[in-house]
PAFI-936743 format. One line per 8 residues: their letters; for each residue x, y, z of N, C-alpha, C. Coordinates in steps of 0.001 Angstrom, whole numbers. Each point is the difference from the previous one (the first is absolute). Example, Ala and Ser with C-alpha at 12.3 -4.5 7.8 and 13.67 -1.06 7.14 Angstrom:
# PAFI-936743
AS = 13190 -5690 7800 -890 1190 0 900 1200 0 ~ -350 1050 -720 820 1190 60 -770 1090 730
This chain:
# PAFI-936743
MRGSRFFE = 33456 -2593 96218 1404 382 123 213 1463 -386 ~ -1073 802 132 132 1404 -369 1042 715 856 ~ 65 -376 1290 983 626 877 1417 -270 -455 ~ 244 -1227 -497 1327 -350 -508 346 844 -1216 ~ -962 178 -920 253 810 -1185 268 1461 388 ~ -728 498 972 191 1350 537 1459 168 406 ~ 507 -938 801 1376 86 487 1007 -91 -1140 ~ -223 -925 -932 949 -178 -1095 110 1254 -858
KRLRGESE = -1115 677 -221 24 1245 -776 783 1085 727 ~ -217 94 1318 749 983 783 1495 -324 -18 ~ 335 -1282 114 1402 -411 18 689 351 -1319 ~ -726 -118 -1096 580 340 -1315 63 1495 -232 ~ -571 779 909 18 1449 -144 -1038 538 -954 ~ -1047 -783 -272 -1048 448 -909 -805 1125 638 ~ -588 828 -835 -823 1100 482 -1377 -509 421 ~ -660 788 839 -1370 -326 376 -923 123 -1220
PWTDDPIF = -1171 -657 40 -523 -812 1097 616 -1407 -5 ~ 283 -521 1189 569 -1337 119 -1084 -1073 89 ~ -1249 417 238 -1092 -954 128 -1313 668 -377 ~ -931 -820 -486 -1344 508 -248 -965 -407 1111 ~ 543 -589 1054 -814 -405 1148 -104 1185 956 ~ -1190 551 204 -123 1195 844 380 -243 1459 ~ -144 -1224 466 353 -292 1395 1514 33 178 ~ 739 -643 -909 1459 62 63 488 1430 -211
GEYKFCNA = -717 745 -817 416 1370 -273 -198 935 1169 ~ -961 -316 869 -330 906 1103 665 -359 1320 ~ 130 -1303 276 440 -421 1330 1408 -602 -29 ~ 624 42 1160 1338 -560 134 -81 -1483 339 ~ 747 -811 -744 97 -1430 263 1470 -387 128 ~ 247 -1016 806 1356 -542 94 261 -883 -1216 ~ 1260 -117 -378 369 -873 -1096 -311 -1450 358 ~ -423 -783 -990 -236 -1426 244 1262 -666 543
YRALDRVS = 1151 430 -518 1267 -503 529 381 818 1212 ~ 1 -630 1133 229 701 1265 1345 720 6 ~ 1012 -579 -639 1329 612 -22 25 1313 -759 ~ -1042 291 -790 -12 1205 -813 -766 1154 622 ~ -656 -221 1146 -684 1153 583 1039 1002 507 ~ -401 1235 135 937 1102 244 843 -219 1250 ~ -625 -401 1095 729 -164 1255 948 -1198 -79 ~ -467 -1097 -606 879 -1164 -140 1187 316 -899
QYMIREVC = -226 766 -1067 1105 382 -869 1048 806 766 ~ -461 930 808 943 786 799 757 -912 958 ~ -735 -886 678 635 -860 984 1034 -925 -633 ~ -321 -580 -1162 949 -903 -651 1268 749 -378 ~ -167 1176 -577 1161 767 -469 794 626 1148 ~ -703 675 914 662 840 993 216 -665 1356 ~ -675 -1117 233 166 -686 1285 676 -1357 -215 ~ -619 -870 -790 583 -1327 -222 1365 63 -684
YNVEQNTP = 127 917 -972 1219 29 -811 650 1372 -12 ~ -67 725 1119 710 1273 21 1508 -256 -19 ~ 768 1000 -370 1428 -199 -266 853 -35 1259 ~ -588 250 1161 772 -4 1240 446 -1415 364 ~ 1111 -65 687 520 -1290 447 -554 -304 1392 ~ -991 -861 59 -608 -390 1268 146 -1494 220 ~ -48 -427 1254 -16 -1432 269 -1339 -573 -468 ~ -73 -1291 -272 -1294 -590 -370 -1081 264 1038
EDRLFQVV = 366 -93 1306 -987 233 1056 -507 1441 -26 ~ 900 960 -225 -423 1394 -80 -912 229 -1204 ~ 302 -647 -1126 -823 174 -1183 -1404 -566 232 ~ -96 -1135 663 -1318 -570 286 -763 874 1000 ~ 711 566 966 -623 953 921 -574 1188 -768 ~ 743 511 -958 -458 1145 -781 -1288 -325 -753 ~ -81 -1199 -569 -1200 -392 -743 -1211 -42 931 ~ 169 -616 1169 -1115 -105 952 -400 1386 493
AFRLFSLI = 988 820 341 -284 1342 508 -724 831 -1050 ~ 437 -82 -1247 -655 764 -1059 -1468 -392 -128 ~ -278 -1313 -12 -1371 -443 -235 -924 328 1170 ~ 522 83 1219 -860 351 1128 -613 1391 -188 ~ 726 887 -657 -504 1351 -246 -570 130 -1418 ~ 629 -665 -951 -465 -42 -1400 -214 1389 -597 ~ 789 953 453 -117 1357 -523 1379 445 -481 ~ 117 249 -1292 1287 352 -593 589 1237 659
ETWQTVAD = -836 1006 263 487 1250 579 622 -227 1381 ~ -564 -930 767 571 -307 1315 1405 -545 -144 ~ 168 -965 -914 1314 -619 -183 1022 1011 -507 ~ -400 825 -947 921 985 -551 462 982 1066 ~ -931 452 850 363 964 1034 887 -643 1054 ~ -305 -1238 377 842 -720 961 1421 -139 -544 ~ 123 -402 -1265 1324 -174 -607 743 1336 -107 ~ -724 1056 -335 628 1321 -65 490 438 1376
FLGRAPVM = -814 -240 1020 366 387 1366 1257 -734 459 ~ 80 -1290 -312 1139 -817 441 1203 113 -936 ~ -249 447 -1228 1065 20 -996 230 -1345 -647 ~ -911 -932 239 103 -1372 -514 -1292 -723 387 ~ -134 -1227 -483 -1140 -808 421 181 -415 1463 ~ -1082 -131 757 127 -420 1399 509 -1433 113 ~ 708 -265 1083 481 -1354 292 -485 -397 1391 ~ 178 -1250 344 -537 -505 1258 542 752 1208
NDLVTGKF = 1261 394 -43 581 698 1138 -686 1334 278 ~ -646 568 -1020 -736 1256 202 -1198 -192 919 ~ -486 -1224 106 -1061 -301 957 528 113 1426 ~ 1237 -426 191 615 -16 1331 417 1400 429 ~ 576 754 -914 527 1326 346 -1084 1071 75 ~ -1184 -279 -545 -1065 1001 -34 -10 834 -1264 ~ 958 -221 -900 63 800 -1226 -1217 -235 -888 ~ -504 -1240 -27 -1166 -290 -831 -1217 758 517
RHALEAAE = -141 72 1305 -1111 762 575 105 1479 -377 ~ 1180 572 143 180 1412 -325 -293 256 -1482 ~ 404 -944 -852 -243 157 -1429 -1498 -57 -315 ~ -731 -882 685 -1448 -78 -208 -689 1260 510 ~ 469 523 1114 -575 1252 513 205 1131 -1007 ~ 1168 23 -634 263 1019 -1021 -907 -194 -1210 ~ -231 -1254 -361 -867 -288 -1136 -1442 412 285 ~ -464 -254 1212 -1364 384 352 -142 1523 6
EQNGKLYT = 1003 694 531 -53 1460 36 27 587 -1412 ~ 798 -588 -869 149 536 -1353 -1196 -339 -887 ~ -503 -1225 100 -1012 -473 -939 -1417 -14 562 ~ -113 119 1313 -1319 13 619 -618 -1363 206 ~ 625 -1047 -494 -476 -1363 204 1157 -965 -237 ~ -162 -1212 514 1029 -1024 -153 -486 -1225 -767 ~ -1302 -207 -20 -560 -1254 -504 -800 201 -1278 ~ -61 -1056 -809 -837 -6 -1190 -1475 65 375
HAFIVAPP = -804 501 -946 -1452 -73 148 -578 -1127 -847 ~ 863 -763 -678 -473 -1046 -915 -618 -1170 753 ~ 463 -253 1196 -575 -1061 833 271 344 1457 ~ -720 -679 876 119 280 1432 1195 -750 574 ~ 894 727 647 1159 -588 668 -317 -56 1491 ~ -130 -1197 524 -409 -164 1394 1107 433 951 ~ -326 729 1062 1017 389 989 318 -1166 933 ~ 1278 -234 301 367 -1067 931 -138 480 1445
TIYGQTKK = -1197 -10 519 -289 580 1319 629 -767 1155 ~ 421 -1233 -253 547 -832 1073 1242 619 632 ~ 677 886 -715 1244 573 522 -237 1229 866 ~ -1262 374 176 -342 1052 950 317 1411 -444 ~ 205 214 -1287 303 1339 -507 -1294 728 -379 ~ -18 1295 226 -1211 776 -287 -87 415 -1465 ~ 1131 49 -695 13 359 -1415 327 -1233 -833 ~ -683 -110 -1150 155 -1203 -818 1436 -205 -462
YLGHIELL = 671 1067 -412 1358 -177 -519 966 -439 1095 ~ -248 425 1245 841 -461 1101 -234 -1488 258 ~ -1250 -428 -147 -292 -1425 120 699 -801 -1077 ~ 70 556 -1216 675 -721 -1078 1520 -18 185 ~ 543 1024 618 1424 -54 334 265 -1140 983 ~ -868 -114 1007 159 -1090 969 -195 -1353 -669 ~ -944 -80 -929 -209 -1242 -739 1254 -374 -783 ~ 604 962 -683 1209 -269 -769 1164 -394 903
KDMFISQN = 78 616 1177 1024 -411 972 -214 -1447 415 ~ -1257 -336 286 -333 -1369 398 382 -976 -1107 ~ -353 365 -1220 281 -881 -1134 1493 -207 -231 ~ 710 1109 -187 1362 -85 -524 1099 65 1056 ~ -300 528 1177 1009 64 1058 -216 -1136 1007 ~ -1205 -80 550 -271 -1015 1028 -138 -1404 -578 ~ -763 -130 -1095 -306 -1330 -543 888 -411 -1175 ~ 925 858 -388 966 -346 -1054 -697 -466 -1281
LGKKLLTA = -1063 718 -391 -790 -412 -1141 803 -55 -1295 ~ 953 911 -162 780 19 -1235 650 -1334 -294 ~ 669 -579 986 670 -1290 -200 -1014 -1108 -244 ~ -1157 73 683 -1032 -1026 -200 -563 62 -1413 ~ -176 1189 -521 -491 144 -1365 1003 -561 -1009 ~ 1275 238 252 1038 -447 -924 124 -1518 -50 ~ -430 -679 1055 100 -1465 35 -1349 -678 -220 ~ -1036 773 -275 -1322 -581 -252 44 -879 -1252
ESLQEIYN = -828 -1027 -10 39 -976 -1083 -1200 76 -944 ~ -900 956 211 -1144 136 -890 -616 1381 162 ~ -792 390 -992 -717 1265 89 -1005 -37 1140 ~ -615 -1153 230 -945 -111 1102 706 159 1341 ~ 1231 -491 127 741 196 1247 295 1486 210 ~ 333 709 -1067 186 1450 105 -1281 641 525 ~ -1123 -373 -598 -1307 512 430 -257 -329 1470 ~ 250 -1221 401 -265 -415 1382 872 760 993
LLHSFPSI = 1258 228 -347 884 767 880 -552 1408 208 ~ -399 636 -1077 -545 1363 95 -1322 4 762 ~ -847 -966 -283 -1333 -63 595 51 -242 1503 ~ 1119 -472 506 119 -297 1427 153 1254 854 ~ 206 1148 -631 220 1237 744 -1299 787 157 ~ -115 752 1097 -1222 771 262 -333 965 -1130 ~ -1273 79 -349 -580 904 -995 341 -373 -1438 ~ 804 -1036 -230 292 -447 -1358 -1023 -1071 -360
GNFMAYQI = -1106 439 -582 -1076 -920 -338 233 -714 -1316 ~ -1026 -717 -457 120 -797 -1223 442 846 -1193 ~ -683 1132 -198 287 839 -1166 1420 553 47 ~ 369 608 1119 1316 632 78 1119 -1031 -52 ~ -187 -1147 649 1044 -1035 -14 262 -475 -1429 ~ -1059 -175 -769 168 -457 -1382 642 1075 -865 ~ -430 1249 161 572 1081 -794 1495 162 290 ~ 380 -55 1274 1419 143 342 795 -1200 -496
AIDLNYSA = -590 -1191 76 693 -1193 -494 325 143 -1485 ~ -944 525 -775 241 219 -1427 1065 1068 -200 ~ -44 1068 790 1024 1044 -86 1390 -581 249 ~ 129 -779 1058 1293 -604 324 463 -913 -1125 ~ -949 -658 -638 316 -934 -1073 466 714 -1271 ~ -222 1306 -105 559 779 -1108 1508 193 176 ~ 470 -57 1228 1392 341 299 953 -1066 -535 ~ 1285 317 81 1026 -936 -461 234 -1135 992
YINFSEND = -583 80 1196 346 -933 1075 -1039 -1085 250 ~ -1202 161 -534 -1056 -999 158 -562 -273 -1382 ~ -116 -1269 -349 -320 -316 -1388 -839 -1274 -96 ~ -1297 154 219 -929 -1112 -147 -978 304 -1127 ~ -622 -1032 -533 -1023 204 -1012 -1202 702 632 ~ -524 1008 -686 -1202 678 489 -1223 -909 -51 ~ 126 -1144 -658 -1114 -937 -79 48 -1084 1072 ~ 969 93 902 98 -994 1073 -1055 212 1081
FTKAGPGA = -453 1240 139 -900 325 1113 -730 1290 -326 ~ -1244 92 431 -747 1252 -171 -962 173 1158 ~ -465 1221 169 -981 328 1031 -906 1086 -562 ~ -1289 -273 -41 -949 975 -545 -225 1126 987 ~ 203 1234 -455 -270 1167 829 -1474 366 -48 ~ -398 1016 766 -1420 385 56 -588 355 -1355 ~ 744 749 -812 -496 368 -1318 -158 -1206 -910 ~ 962 -926 56 -95 -1216 -810 -1187 -851 418
LRGIQKVF = -245 -73 1288 -1160 -758 486 -1295 586 -552 ~ -92 1335 -16 -1198 631 -565 -95 -264 -1498 ~ 1128 67 -689 -1 -241 -1438 -418 -1416 -344 ~ 524 -972 720 -363 -1402 -245 -1489 -205 234 ~ -523 615 1032 -1423 -126 302 -865 578 -1120 ~ 473 1067 -620 -761 622 -1092 125 -769 -1309 ~ 1136 -617 -228 252 -681 -1271 -704 -1355 -70 ~ -21 -736 1108 -501 -1370 -17 -1295 -132 789
LNTGGLTP = -992 -626 -619 -1205 -350 740 291 -1127 982 ~ 899 -900 -406 340 -1148 820 1422 -424 -349 ~ 855 -110 979 1390 -411 -256 200 -1502 136 ~ -1089 -741 129 111 -1449 44 752 -530 1198 ~ -42 749 1089 674 -452 1212 1457 404 92 ~ 509 664 -1027 1397 443 44 151 1172 963 ~ 1098 41 703 311 1155 836 405 1163 -904 ~ -27 1234 507 467 1122 -824 1418 -207 -533
EQVIMWMV = 860 -566 812 1380 -243 -438 39 -1041 -1123 ~ -855 -1014 84 -61 -999 -1073 -560 600 -1286 ~ -943 931 126 -517 698 -1179 1123 776 -684 ~ 795 693 790 1124 770 -551 976 -935 -713 ~ 334 -1122 622 937 -941 -614 -588 -630 -1261 ~ -1319 -230 0 -652 -519 -1216 178 993 -1137 ~ -161 1264 316 156 1047 -1015 1424 6 -554 ~ 983 -151 879 1400 -59 -443 212 -1174 -949
EHQDAEFD = -506 -1159 400 255 -1233 -752 -732 -44 -1334 ~ -1137 666 -103 -825 -99 -1201 11 1281 -843 ~ 906 922 279 -45 1287 -689 143 -138 -1511 ~ 909 -834 -475 211 -116 -1444 -1254 -529 -690 ~ -591 -1040 570 -1195 -589 -602 -1154 994 6 ~ -117 781 1064 -1098 968 87 211 1182 -930 ~ 1236 457 -154 267 1062 -971 -353 -468 -1412 ~ 369 -1255 -313 -333 -554 -1318 -1509 -112 -175
RLGYDFHG = -674 -487 1017 -1453 -187 -80 -724 1325 -241 ~ 483 1049 643 -649 1305 -93 515 849 -1156 ~ 1023 -503 -691 532 730 -1148 867 1187 354 ~ 632 -21 1166 865 1098 417 1441 -282 -411 ~ 608 936 -675 1408 -110 -397 838 649 1103 ~ 297 -767 1024 677 532 1190 1423 -527 61 ~ 962 911 87 1415 -384 -72 703 -6 1356 ~ -726 365 1048 622 -3 1311 918 1184 217
LFGRKLTA = 777 -80 1047 926 1067 368 1342 -268 -657 ~ 146 488 -1253 1220 -229 -767 329 -1495 -54 ~ -1067 -805 -130 144 -1449 -86 -241 -736 1300 ~ -96 709 1108 -242 -640 1304 -1507 -151 207 ~ -445 -1211 280 -1422 -256 190 -485 580 1324 ~ -1310 135 106 -605 406 1265 344 -1003 1085 ~ 382 502 1165 258 -874 1144 -1107 200 1033 ~ 104 -723 1106 -1075 21 998 -243 1399 559
IDCQNIFC = 1057 764 251 -193 1348 548 -667 896 -1046 ~ 294 -213 -1275 -639 785 -1052 -1493 -344 -97 ~ -329 -1283 64 -1400 -408 -77 -761 463 1234 ~ 645 -2 1147 -611 559 1202 -313 1470 -231 ~ 940 717 -615 -197 1413 -329 -1160 201 -971 ~ -88 -869 -991 -1042 134 -1015 -1382 -117 629 ~ -180 -944 910 -1296 -123 672 -305 1256 813 ~ 1016 570 631 -184 1225 777 -424 1157 -907
ETDKYLRA = 664 153 -1141 -336 1085 -916 -1326 -257 -714 ~ -344 -1276 -173 -1314 -326 -563 -1106 451 945 ~ 199 -230 1284 -965 501 986 -162 1511 -142 ~ 1125 688 -141 -37 1455 -123 -738 417 -1275 ~ 317 -647 -1123 -626 340 -1280 -1517 -211 65 ~ -409 -1088 629 -1427 -322 47 -790 927 912 ~ 678 721 880 -719 1004 792 -615 1062 -904 ~ 695 293 -1106 -517 973 -958 -832 -675 -1089
ARPELASA = 470 -1155 -493 -667 -658 -1118 -1272 -723 415 ~ 11 -597 1193 -1160 -760 475 -266 348 1470 ~ -433 1219 265 -178 438 1390 -1060 -784 763 ~ -850 -739 -728 -1035 -771 684 552 -1233 704 ~ 1246 -396 -333 602 -1144 662 357 366 1438 ~ -394 -843 928 234 283 1417 1488 44 311 ~ 391 985 810 1414 146 355 129 881 1224 ~ 1067 -238 757 289 859 1149 523 1357 -447
RVKIKTKF = 444 96 -1254 460 1266 -569 -915 367 -1157 ~ -439 1249 -66 -968 378 -1026 534 1027 -990 ~ 1093 662 311 539 1013 -894 1488 -231 -227 ~ 491 531 -1131 1437 39 -259 482 1367 463 ~ 904 22 949 370 1253 650 879 903 -850 ~ 914 -601 -765 1039 805 -644 -221 114 -1499 ~ 69 1207 -511 -117 244 -1433 1370 -146 -669 ~ -36 -373 -1275 1236 -135 -756 531 1377 -394
TKTPQKLD = 1270 210 240 666 1219 -455 1254 -406 -775 ~ 126 505 -1199 1146 -389 -814 1255 712 470 ~ 1124 -646 -210 1295 604 300 731 225 -1320 ~ 696 1129 -114 639 313 -1281 1222 -854 -301 ~ 593 -585 1049 1234 -757 -208 -285 -1319 -729 ~ 922 -372 -872 -78 -1307 -652 249 -1081 1048 ~ -744 -1082 -97 176 -1086 963 1410 -574 -108 ~ 644 -181 1144 1354 -554 57 -49 -1216 911
IFLPPKWG = -48 -1173 -592 -229 -1233 752 1314 -584 497 ~ 23 -374 1282 1153 -693 573 -511 -1252 698 ~ 470 -1151 -440 -429 -1281 565 1178 -688 674 ~ -272 -902 944 1117 -705 654 941 -620 -1032 ~ 1264 348 23 928 -533 -1008 -5 -1521 -81 ~ -257 -658 1126 28 -1468 7 -1101 -612 -862 ~ -1024 796 -364 -1052 -494 -879 479 -153 -1449 ~ 1055 696 -348 543 -122 -1356 -905 562 -1071
LSAH = -796 1037 327 -923 605 -963 525 1348 -451 ~ -342 372 -1207 359 1304 -526 -1268 762 -313 ~ -80 1216 536 -1172 848 -249 162 822 -1265 ~ 1027 -241 -771 258 808 -1199 -25 -884 -1244
């Protein structure tokens, strides 16, 4: 739980060093709690719960649109260009396209480098962002996805709705489903459904010699269900996220970051990834945590 202690020290504003682990000190890792990573924090605060008055459908569109690019600078430039957050009608009028063109010109890129965002080639566009505009039109204008999301009866149904669209694969559908579930309009338990991403699959393979026939998703759920007993067994004094226990998306994240950590700690373990690409760089600002108000947690 060294990573957890690292975060807690930073949150309290303690001075460095925050860890004696050279791997944590050198490389960048995502927080075990998915809601606390930098991009998710921005999205929860500035997209899910921004102060603008939007319809529920427009707010859900904003969450999906943000995650397709997953780049804070893109969203900020789009909002600056429009003078507000984009809404579904901007897809129809062409304003969203113009705002993205401005963002690309200003920032030199539109997409995150943290993971590969597949282009929706089915729409016949030569540029990826134009394909994603067509995808968003298909989702929210043609297929009325906003209303379908609002009437969904489970997290898995949210996932299935997203997964039915071109280029929205297992990983992206699950990530967007969790993003939508942060909002005020969709509220399911994060433990109702999970989907192991590529990094989690690699992590599970490295951690277990044999999973006893369990699927990766069952392994993740086992971890959720047995976390208290395992923390006790290992002697870890773990308090969770201000009292909130690890959920399935957090455990999925942990396996992904474990894969990353073991690339440096145990490079002899077979993996499709052999290096950690990003180095850790400290930021001078004190951490300012914002969590979905419906969780009823206080970061202070």
